C-alpha positions as CSV (number, residue, x, y, z in Angstrom):
1,M,2.5,-7.2,6.8
2,F,5.2,-9.8,6.8
3,M,4.7,-13.4,5.7
4,P,4.4,-16.3,8.2
5,T,7.8,-17.0,9.9
6,S,8.1,-20.4,8.1
7,F,8.2,-18.6,4.7
8,F,11.3,-16.7,5.6
9,R,13.3,-19.2,7.6
10,I,15.5,-20.1,4.6
11,S,19.1,-19.6,4.0
12,E,20.5,-16.3,2.7
13,A,22.0,-18.2,-0.2
14,L,18.6,-19.5,-1.2
15,V,17.1,-16.0,-0.8
16,A,19.7,-14.6,-3.1
17,L,19.0,-17.2,-5.7
18,L,15.3,-16.7,-5.6
19,L,15.7,-12.9,-5.9
20,M,17.5,-13.2,-9.3
21,I,15.0,-11.8,-11.8
22,F,15.0,-10.1,-15.1
23,T,13.0,-7.3,-16.7
24,F,12.1,-6.1,-20.1
25,A,10.4,-3.1,-21.5
26,C,7.4,-2.4,-23.8
27,Q,7.6,0.7,-25.9
28,R,4.0,1.2,-27.0
29,K,2.5,4.7,-26.9
30,S,-0.2,5.2,-24.2
31,A,-3.5,7.1,-24.6
32,P,-6.3,8.2,-22.4
33,I,-8.2,5.1,-21.2
34,G,-11.5,6.8,-21.8
35,A,-10.8,7.0,-25.5
36,Q,-10.0,3.3,-26.2
37,P,-10.7,-0.3,-25.0
38,S,-9.0,-1.3,-21.8
39,A,-7.0,-4.0,-23.5
40,E,-5.1,-1.3,-25.4
41,V,-3.7,0.2,-22.2
42,P,0.0,-0.8,-22.3
43,N,0.9,-3.3,-19.7
44,I,4.6,-3.1,-18.7
45,L,6.5,-6.0,-17.0
46,I,8.6,-4.5,-14.2
47,G,10.1,-7.6,-12.8
48,Q,9.6,-11.3,-12.2
49,G,10.9,-14.1,-10.0
50,G,9.9,-17.3,-8.3
51,F,8.6,-18.6,-5.0
52,V,9.7,-15.7,-2.9
53,G,8.4,-12.7,-4.7
54,P,8.3,-10.3,-6.3
55,C,5.0,-9.3,-4.7
56,E,3.6,-6.6,-2.3
57,P,4.6,-4.0,-4.9
58,S,4.6,-0.3,-4.2
59,I,5.1,2.6,-6.7
60,A,5.5,6.4,-6.7
61,I,5.7,9.1,-9.3
62,S,7.9,12.1,-8.6
63,P,5.9,15.3,-8.4
64,V,9.1,17.2,-9.4
65,E,10.0,15.0,-12.4
66,P,6.9,12.9,-13.3
67,N,9.0,10.8,-15.7
68,R,10.9,9.5,-12.7
69,V,9.0,6.5,-11.2
70,V,10.3,4.2,-8.5
71,A,8.8,0.8,-7.4
72,G,9.7,-1.8,-4.8
73,A,8.7,-5.4,-4.1
74,I,9.6,-8.0,-1.5
75,L,12.0,-8.9,-0.2
76,D,14.5,-6.2,-1.2
77,R,13.8,-5.3,-4.8
78,V,13.9,-1.8,-6.1
79,Y,13.0,-0.7,-9.6
80,Y,13.4,2.7,-11.3
81,S,12.3,4.3,-14.5
82,E,13.3,7.6,-16.2
83,D,10.7,7.4,-19.0
84,G,7.4,7.4,-17.0
85,G,7.4,3.6,-16.5
86,K,7.9,2.5,-20.1
87,S,11.2,0.8,-19.2
88,W,12.8,-0.2,-15.9
89,K,16.1,-0.9,-14.3
90,Q,16.5,-3.1,-11.2
91,D,18.6,-3.3,-8.1
92,R,18.6,-4.8,-4.6
93,L,18.1,-2.5,-1.6
94,R,20.8,-2.8,1.1
95,S,21.0,-1.5,4.6
96,P,23.0,-2.4,7.7
97,L,19.6,-2.5,9.5
98,G,18.4,-5.3,7.1
99,V,15.8,-5.2,4.4
100,Y,13.0,-7.6,5.2
101,G,9.9,-6.9,3.1
102,D,6.8,-4.7,3.3
103,P,8.1,-2.3,0.7
104,V,6.5,1.2,0.7
105,I,7.7,3.8,-1.8
106,L,6.9,7.5,-1.3
107,A,7.9,10.5,-3.5
108,D,8.1,13.8,-1.6
109,Y,7.7,17.2,-3.1
110,A,11.4,18.0,-2.9
111,G,12.3,15.4,-5.5
112,N,13.4,12.6,-3.1
113,F,12.1,9.0,-2.9
114,H,11.7,7.2,0.4
115,Y,11.7,3.4,0.7
116,A,10.3,2.1,4.1
117,H,10.6,-1.6,5.0
118,L,10.9,-4.1,7.8
119,S,14.2,-4.6,9.6
120,N,16.5,-7.6,10.0
121,P,19.7,-6.3,11.7
122,G,20.9,-9.7,12.6
123,G,20.6,-11.1,9.1
124,S,18.4,-14.0,10.1
125,S,14.8,-14.5,11.1
126,F,16.2,-16.3,14.1
127,S,17.9,-13.2,15.6
128,E,16.4,-11.5,18.6
129,N,16.3,-8.1,16.8
130,W,14.3,-9.4,13.8
131,L,11.5,-6.9,13.0
132,D,12.6,-4.6,15.8
133,R,12.0,-1.3,13.9
134,I,10.8,0.3,10.7
135,V,13.6,1.3,8.4
136,I,13.3,4.3,6.0
137,Q,15.9,4.8,3.2
138,R,16.2,7.9,1.0
139,S,17.2,8.3,-2.7
140,Q,18.1,11.7,-4.1
141,D,18.7,10.4,-7.7
142,G,15.5,8.8,-8.7
143,G,16.0,5.4,-7.1
144,K,19.5,4.7,-8.4
145,S,21.2,4.9,-5.0
146,W,20.0,4.9,-1.4
147,N,21.4,6.0,1.9
148,E,21.8,3.4,4.6
149,G,18.6,4.4,6.3
150,A,17.2,5.8,9.5
151,F,14.6,4.1,11.6
152,A,11.4,4.6,13.6
153,G,9.9,2.5,16.4
154,L,12.8,0.8,18.1
155,R,11.0,-0.4,21.2
156,P,12.5,-3.7,22.2
157,P,11.3,-6.4,22.6
158,H,8.2,-5.4,20.6
159,D,7.8,-6.3,16.9
160,Q,7.1,-3.6,14.3
161,D,5.1,-4.3,11.1
162,K,2.7,-3.1,8.4
163,H,3.7,0.5,7.9
164,W,2.9,3.3,5.4
165,L,4.3,6.8,4.6
166,A,2.9,10.3,3.9
167,T,4.5,13.7,3.2
168,D,3.5,17.3,3.7
169,P,4.1,19.3,0.4
170,R,4.4,22.6,2.4
171,N,7.4,21.7,4.4
172,H,8.4,18.2,3.2
173,H,7.9,16.7,6.7
174,L,7.4,12.9,6.6
175,Y,4.9,10.8,8.6
176,I,4.8,7.1,9.2
177,T,2.2,4.9,10.9
178,W,2.3,1.1,11.6
179,T,1.3,-1.7,13.9
180,E,3.3,-2.7,17.0
181,F,3.0,-6.2,18.3
182,D,4.1,-7.1,21.8
183,K,5.1,-10.4,20.2
184,Y,4.0,-11.3,16.7
185,D,1.8,-14.3,16.5
186,S,1.6,-14.6,20.3
187,R,-1.5,-16.3,21.7
188,E,-0.8,-15.0,25.2
189,P,-3.8,-12.9,26.4
190,E,-1.4,-10.3,27.9
191,D,0.2,-9.6,24.4
192,H,-1.4,-6.9,22.4
193,S,-1.2,-4.8,19.2
194,R,-1.6,-1.0,18.7
195,I,-1.0,1.7,16.1
196,L,2.1,3.9,16.4
197,F,3.1,7.2,14.8
198,S,6.5,8.9,14.1
199,R,7.6,11.9,12.0
200,S,10.7,13.3,10.4
201,T,11.3,17.0,9.9
202,D,14.7,16.6,8.2
203,G,13.8,14.6,5.1
204,G,13.9,11.2,6.6
205,L,17.4,11.4,8.2
206,S,16.0,11.0,11.7
207,W,12.6,10.1,13.2
208,S,10.8,11.1,16.4
209,E,10.1,8.8,19.2
210,A,7.1,6.7,18.4
211,I,3.8,7.4,20.1
212,V,0.7,5.3,20.4
213,I,-2.3,6.8,18.6
214,S,-4.9,4.1,18.8
215,Q,-7.3,4.1,21.7
216,L,-8.1,0.3,21.5
217,E,-5.5,-2.5,21.5
218,G,-5.9,-5.8,19.6
219,D,-4.4,-9.2,19.8
220,C,-1.1,-10.3,18.1
221,L,-2.5,-13.0,15.8
222,D,-2.5,-10.9,12.6
223,G,-6.2,-11.2,12.0
224,D,-9.3,-9.1,12.4
225,Q,-8.8,-8.8,16.2
226,T,-5.4,-7.2,15.5
227,T,-5.2,-3.4,15.0
228,E,-3.7,-3.1,11.5
229,G,-3.7,-1.3,8.2
230,A,-2.7,2.2,9.3
231,V,-2.1,4.5,6.3
232,P,-1.5,8.2,6.9
233,A,-2.5,11.2,4.8
234,V,-1.9,14.9,5.0
235,G,-4.5,17.6,4.6
236,P,-4.2,21.0,2.9
237,N,-3.2,22.8,6.2
238,G,-0.8,20.1,7.4
239,E,-3.4,18.0,9.2
240,V,-2.4,14.4,9.7
241,Y,-5.1,11.8,9.1
242,V,-4.9,8.0,9.6
243,A,-7.4,5.1,9.5
244,W,-7.0,1.4,10.4
245,A,-9.1,-1.7,10.8
246,Y,-9.9,-3.6,14.0
247,N,-12.8,-5.9,15.1
248,E,-15.1,-5.3,12.1
249,K,-14.7,-1.6,12.2
250,I,-12.6,1.1,10.4
251,Y,-11.2,3.6,13.0
252,F,-9.9,7.1,12.3
253,D,-7.7,9.5,14.2
254,R,-6.3,13.0,13.3
255,S,-3.7,15.5,14.5
256,L,-3.8,19.2,13.8
257,D,-0.3,19.9,15.1
258,E,1.9,17.6,12.9
259,G,1.4,14.6,15.0
260,Q,2.1,16.0,18.5
261,T,-1.4,15.5,19.8
262,W,-4.3,13.4,18.6
263,L,-8.0,12.9,19.3
264,E,-8.9,11.6,22.8
265,E,-11.3,9.2,21.2
266,D,-11.0,7.5,17.8
267,V,-13.8,8.0,15.3
268,V,-15.5,5.0,13.7
269,V,-15.6,5.6,9.9
270,A,-17.7,2.6,9.1
271,G,-18.5,-1.0,10.0
272,Q,-16.5,-3.7,8.2
273,P,-18.8,-6.7,8.4
274,G,-16.8,-9.9,8.4
275,G,-13.6,-8.1,9.4
276,W,-10.5,-7.1,7.5
277,S,-9.1,-10.7,7.1
278,F,-11.0,-13.0,4.8
279,D,-10.6,-15.8,2.3
280,I,-10.5,-15.5,-1.5
281,P,-10.2,-18.7,-3.5
282,G,-6.7,-19.1,-5.0
283,I,-5.1,-16.5,-2.7
284,F,-2.8,-17.6,0.1
285,R,-4.4,-14.9,2.4
286,C,-6.3,-11.8,1.7
287,N,-7.2,-8.6,3.6
288,G,-9.4,-5.5,3.2
289,M,-7.3,-3.0,5.2
290,P,-8.2,0.6,4.7
291,I,-6.3,3.3,2.7
292,T,-6.6,7.0,3.6
293,V,-6.0,10.0,1.3
294,A,-6.9,13.7,1.4
295,D,-7.6,16.2,-1.4
296,L,-4.9,18.8,-1.7
297,S,-6.1,20.2,-5.0
298,N,-7.7,23.5,-5.6
299,G,-10.8,21.7,-6.9
300,P,-14.3,21.7,-5.4
301,H,-13.5,18.9,-2.9
302,R,-10.4,20.3,-1.5
303,G,-9.9,19.1,2.1
304,T,-12.1,16.0,1.8
305,I,-10.7,12.9,3.4
306,Y,-11.4,9.5,1.8
307,V,-11.0,6.0,3.2
308,N,-11.1,3.0,0.9
309,W,-11.3,-0.7,1.9
310,S,-12.9,-4.0,0.9
311,D,-15.1,-6.5,2.9
312,Q,-17.5,-9.3,2.6
313,R,-20.7,-7.8,4.0
314,N,-22.5,-9.2,1.0
315,G,-21.2,-12.7,1.5
316,A,-18.0,-14.7,1.1
317,G,-18.6,-15.0,-2.6
318,D,-19.2,-11.3,-3.2
319,T,-16.2,-9.3,-1.9
320,D,-16.7,-5.6,-2.8
321,I,-14.6,-2.3,-2.8
322,W,-15.9,0.5,-0.6
323,L,-15.3,4.2,-0.1
324,A,-16.4,6.6,2.6
325,A,-15.7,10.4,2.7
326,S,-15.5,13.1,5.4
327,R,-15.9,16.8,4.6
328,D,-15.5,18.1,8.2
329,G,-12.1,16.9,9.1
330,G,-13.0,13.4,10.0
331,Q,-15.7,14.1,12.6
332,S,-18.5,12.5,10.5
333,W,-18.4,10.1,7.5
334,S,-20.6,9.4,4.6
335,T,-22.4,6.1,4.1
336,P,-20.0,3.7,2.3
337,V,-20.5,3.6,-1.4
338,R,-19.6,0.6,-3.7
339,V,-16.7,1.4,-6.1
340,N,-17.0,-1.7,-8.3
341,D,-19.9,-1.3,-10.7
342,D,-20.6,-4.9,-11.7
343,A,-23.7,-7.0,-10.8
344,P,-23.6,-8.6,-7.3
345,G,-22.0,-12.0,-6.8
346,K,-18.4,-11.7,-8.0
347,Q,-15.1,-11.1,-6.2
348,Q,-13.2,-7.8,-6.1
349,F,-10.3,-7.7,-3.7
350,F,-6.9,-6.2,-2.8
351,T,-7.9,-2.6,-3.4
352,W,-5.5,0.4,-3.2
353,M,-6.3,4.1,-3.8
354,D,-4.5,7.3,-4.6
355,I,-5.6,10.9,-5.3
356,D,-4.1,13.2,-7.9
357,P,-3.1,16.3,-5.9
358,T,-3.4,18.5,-9.0
359,T,-7.1,17.6,-9.8
360,G,-8.5,15.8,-6.7
361,F,-9.5,12.9,-8.9
362,L,-9.6,9.5,-7.1
363,Y,-8.0,6.3,-8.6
364,F,-8.4,2.7,-7.4
365,V,-6.7,-0.5,-8.5
366,F,-8.1,-3.9,-7.5
367,Y,-8.3,-7.5,-8.7
368,D,-11.6,-8.4,-10.3
369,R,-13.4,-11.7,-11.3
370,R,-16.6,-10.2,-12.7
371,A,-16.1,-11.8,-16.1
372,Y,-15.6,-15.4,-14.9
373,N,-17.1,-18.2,-12.9
374,D,-13.8,-19.5,-11.8
375,E,-10.5,-18.2,-10.3
376,R,-9.4,-16.3,-13.4
377,T,-8.5,-12.8,-12.3
378,D,-8.3,-9.4,-14.0
379,V,-6.9,-6.1,-12.8
380,Y,-9.3,-3.1,-12.9
381,L,-8.9,0.6,-12.5
382,A,-11.8,2.7,-11.2
383,W,-11.8,6.4,-10.9
384,S,-14.0,9.2,-9.7
385,T,-13.9,12.9,-10.8
386,D,-16.7,14.1,-8.6
387,G,-15.5,13.4,-5.1
388,G,-16.5,9.8,-4.9
389,Q,-20.1,10.2,-5.9
390,S,-19.8,8.1,-9.0
391,F,-17.2,5.8,-10.5
392,T,-16.0,4.5,-13.8
393,N,-14.5,1.0,-14.0
394,R,-12.2,-0.2,-16.7
395,R,-10.2,-3.4,-17.1
396,I,-6.5,-2.5,-17.5
397,S,-4.8,-6.0,-17.5
398,D,-4.3,-7.3,-21.0
399,R,-5.1,-10.9,-20.0
400,P,-6.4,-12.8,-16.9
401,F,-4.2,-15.0,-14.6
402,I,-5.0,-17.7,-12.1
403,P,-3.3,-17.5,-8.7
404,D,-2.2,-20.5,-6.7
405,A,-3.0,-20.5,-3.0
406,S,0.1,-22.5,-2.2
407,V,2.3,-19.6,-3.2
408,F,2.4,-16.4,-1.0
409,F,0.9,-13.6,-3.2
410,G,1.5,-10.7,-1.0
411,D,-0.8,-8.5,1.1
412,Y,-1.3,-5.4,-1.1
413,N,-0.8,-3.6,-4.4
414,D,-0.4,0.1,-5.0
415,I,-1.2,3.0,-7.3
416,S,0.4,6.5,-7.8
417,A,-1.3,9.5,-9.5
418,Y,0.1,12.8,-10.4
419,D,-1.0,15.4,-13.0
420,G,-3.0,12.9,-15.0
421,H,-0.2,10.3,-15.0
422,I,-1.6,7.1,-13.3
423,R,0.7,4.2,-12.5
424,P,-1.0,1.2,-10.9
425,I,1.2,-1.7,-9.8
426,W,0.1,-5.3,-9.2
427,T,1.3,-8.9,-8.8
428,R,0.3,-11.6,-11.2
429,M,1.1,-15.3,-11.4
430,E,1.7,-17.7,-14.2
431,E,2.8,-21.3,-13.7
432,G,3.7,-20.6,-10.2
433,R,5.9,-17.7,-11.1
434,L,5.3,-14.3,-9.7
435,S,5.7,-11.0,-11.5
436,V,4.9,-7.3,-11.0
437,W,3.4,-5.1,-13.6
438,T,2.3,-1.5,-14.3
439,A,0.0,0.1,-16.9
440,L,0.6,3.3,-18.7
441,V,-2.6,5.2,-17.9
442,E,-2.9,8.9,-18.9
443,M,-5.9,10.9,-17.9
444,K,-5.5,14.3,-19.6
C-alpha cells in the first residue's frame, strides 16, 4: 500500500538525496537455528537510509540457484546477493512507467526474478496518471539488470495499489492480484474498491486484461472497510488461490483454470475482529492483512492452503498472529490457531509467511514485544513442520529497536524459503534512521 500523498509530494531532487544509502556485509557462518541461541543467527544489514525508506522490504531466493537472492525496498531500491545473502550490492530500479513503491520480489522456477511496483509515468505525484497501473519488471541475471517493464491493470481513471505476485512451477505462468480504487482516499459514497487479477503466460512480458474477482466492494479510505491485502498462491495442479481482508473478515477465492473463471461466491476464511487496520504504539500505521500460500511439496500436507494474518481480537494491547488451513481446496477452513507462543498481553504484528516448496514447512516472520513492557521491538521467526498444528518461535534479531511513530515504517515485511534456506527481511529504526536486514537461517 502506498504512503499518504503528503509523504510523496516532495521534489525529485530530494527523493534522490534521501535514497542515497550504503551497505556492508557480515561474513559469519550460519548454522541451524534449532542448534544454537537465536542471538547467534547472523543478522545482515542489506541497506539503510533516512526519512523516506528503506522500508516495505521484499525478498526472494532463486529456486534454480539458491545462492542468488534479490530484495527490494521503497521507493526504488533493489539489492542482490550471489552468496546466499551474506553480502549485497545495491542499485536503483528504473522504468519509463515510473517506480513508486510497494516493492514485491518474486523468483520464478525458470531462474528469473520479477519486481512488481506502483507506477508514476508522469514523474510526479501531481500527474493525472500517478498510480494508474501495476508495473512488473524482469531480471534474467540475478537482479543486476532489469527490463523496462510491462504492466497490468491500466483502467483509467482508477488507482491501482497493494499488489502481490505468484508463479506456477509447472509452466512458469505468473499471477498478480491487487486493489483497485475508484479514487484513492475518496470519501464519496459512489467510489469503491475491489480486488483485481491478471496473468502472464510469457514470463512477464505482457499481462492479460484485469478482471474483478471480489464479490463485495469496499470504500476508498484505505482502512478496514476497503478490500485489501490480496496475495495469490498456486496449488499443485495449477490452482490459483487468493485471500484478502474486508470488514472484519478474511475472504477467499479460487480458480481452477489459471484465472479465467472464479467462484461465484467468495468464501469466508475467518473473522478478523477489530479489522485489518489497527494501532500499534510507535508505528505510523499497522495492518494485519492476510498472506496465502499452498503446499507444493510431496510431503503429507501437499495441496493444503494456508492463510496467515494478525488481529486484535484479544484487545488493543495483545495483537496476535493467526493461521487457518484448508485441505479441501478452500471450501472449508480450520479454526484459526495462534502462531506466537508467548503468554497473553503482548504485541506481535506485521506478520509475513512463506512455505518451503521442497518440504512443506511453514515459516513466519513478525515483530514481537513479548520481552518488554515498552516499545522495544524484536524480530521473531516461527515455523511449523506439521502443517500448522504446532509452532516453534525463536528470536532472530540480535538486538531490539524502538520505532518512531512520526516516521513512516512501511506496511509489510517478507520472508523467502527454499530447500531449507530461510531469508526473512525486515525494517528496523535507530535514531530515526531506517534500515533493512536479513538473517542467515538454515533449516537442514
